[in-house]
C-alpha positions as CSV (number, residue, x, y, z in Angstrom):
1,M,-28.1,-18.4,17.2
2,N,-30.4,-19.4,14.4
3,R,-27.5,-21.1,12.5
4,L,-26.5,-23.0,15.7
5,F,-30.1,-24.1,16.1
6,K,-30.3,-25.5,12.6
7,L,-26.9,-27.2,12.9
8,A,-27.9,-28.8,16.1
9,S,-31.2,-30.0,14.8
10,K,-29.6,-31.7,11.9
11,F,-27.2,-33.7,14.1
12,L,-29.5,-34.3,17.1
13,S,-32.8,-35.5,15.8
14,F,-34.0,-36.8,19.2
15,G,-36.8,-34.3,19.4
16,W,-34.7,-31.9,21.5
17,F,-34.7,-29.0,19.1
18,S,-38.1,-29.3,17.4
19,P,-40.0,-26.2,16.6
20,Y,-43.1,-28.0,17.9
21,E,-43.1,-27.7,21.7
22,S,-44.8,-31.0,22.2
23,A,-42.1,-32.9,20.2
24,N,-39.3,-31.5,22.4
25,W,-37.9,-33.6,25.3
26,S,-38.8,-32.5,28.8
27,P,-38.2,-34.1,32.2
28,R,-41.8,-33.1,33.2
29,R,-43.3,-35.4,30.5
30,S,-43.0,-39.1,30.4
31,R,-42.6,-41.1,27.2
32,V,-45.6,-42.3,25.4
33,P,-45.9,-46.1,25.6
34,G,-45.7,-48.1,22.5
35,A,-43.4,-48.6,19.5
36,Y,-42.6,-46.0,16.9
37,P,-44.9,-46.2,13.9
38,G,-43.5,-48.6,11.3
39,D,-44.4,-49.9,7.9
40,A,-47.8,-51.6,7.7
41,K,-46.2,-54.3,5.5
42,R,-44.0,-55.3,8.4
43,D,-46.5,-54.6,11.2
44,Y,-49.5,-56.6,9.9
45,T,-49.8,-59.9,8.3
46,S,-51.2,-60.1,4.7
47,G,-54.5,-61.4,6.1
48,I,-55.0,-58.5,8.4
49,R,-54.1,-56.0,5.6
50,N,-56.5,-57.6,3.2
51,E,-59.3,-57.5,5.8
52,L,-58.6,-53.8,6.6
53,V,-58.7,-53.0,2.8
54,R,-61.9,-55.0,2.4
55,R,-63.6,-53.2,5.2
56,S,-62.5,-49.7,4.2
57,R,-63.7,-50.3,0.6
58,Y,-67.0,-51.5,2.0
59,L,-67.4,-48.4,4.1
60,Y,-66.4,-46.1,1.1
61,K,-69.0,-47.8,-1.1
62,N,-71.8,-47.9,1.5
63,S,-71.4,-44.8,3.7
64,G,-71.8,-41.3,2.5
65,F,-70.1,-39.9,5.5
66,V,-66.9,-41.9,4.7
67,R,-67.1,-40.9,1.0
68,E,-67.3,-37.3,2.1
69,L,-64.3,-37.6,4.4
70,V,-62.2,-39.2,1.6
71,G,-63.3,-36.5,-0.8
72,N,-62.4,-33.8,1.6
73,M,-59.0,-35.3,2.2
74,T,-58.2,-35.2,-1.5
75,V,-59.5,-31.7,-2.0
76,Y,-57.6,-30.3,1.0
77,S,-54.4,-32.1,0.1
78,T,-54.2,-31.2,-3.6
79,G,-56.4,-28.1,-3.8
80,D,-57.9,-27.6,-7.2
81,G,-55.4,-30.0,-8.7
82,I,-52.0,-29.9,-10.3
83,K,-52.2,-27.5,-13.3
84,P,-49.2,-27.8,-15.7
85,Q,-47.9,-24.5,-17.0
86,A,-45.3,-24.2,-19.7
87,Q,-42.3,-22.0,-19.2
88,F,-40.9,-20.4,-22.3
89,P,-37.3,-19.2,-22.4
90,T,-37.0,-15.5,-22.4
């Protein structure tokens, strides 16, 4: 059954066989309105992107709360950092 599940999930990526219950299709739930998320370069004009970057940089420079949020994102996404380790042939 597990092999059948994996095979079906590869070919039917419509959210019917997702391990996340909320991503599976159900007749009891309606679709969420709106488009699928896309690339910001296509969704926004260059002026809007520049304004968003300008405002986010301003907040990072002037708000300790935002700095802490960004710092936590980097710590929790990378941990202590990438540590290279040599592997010698045995």
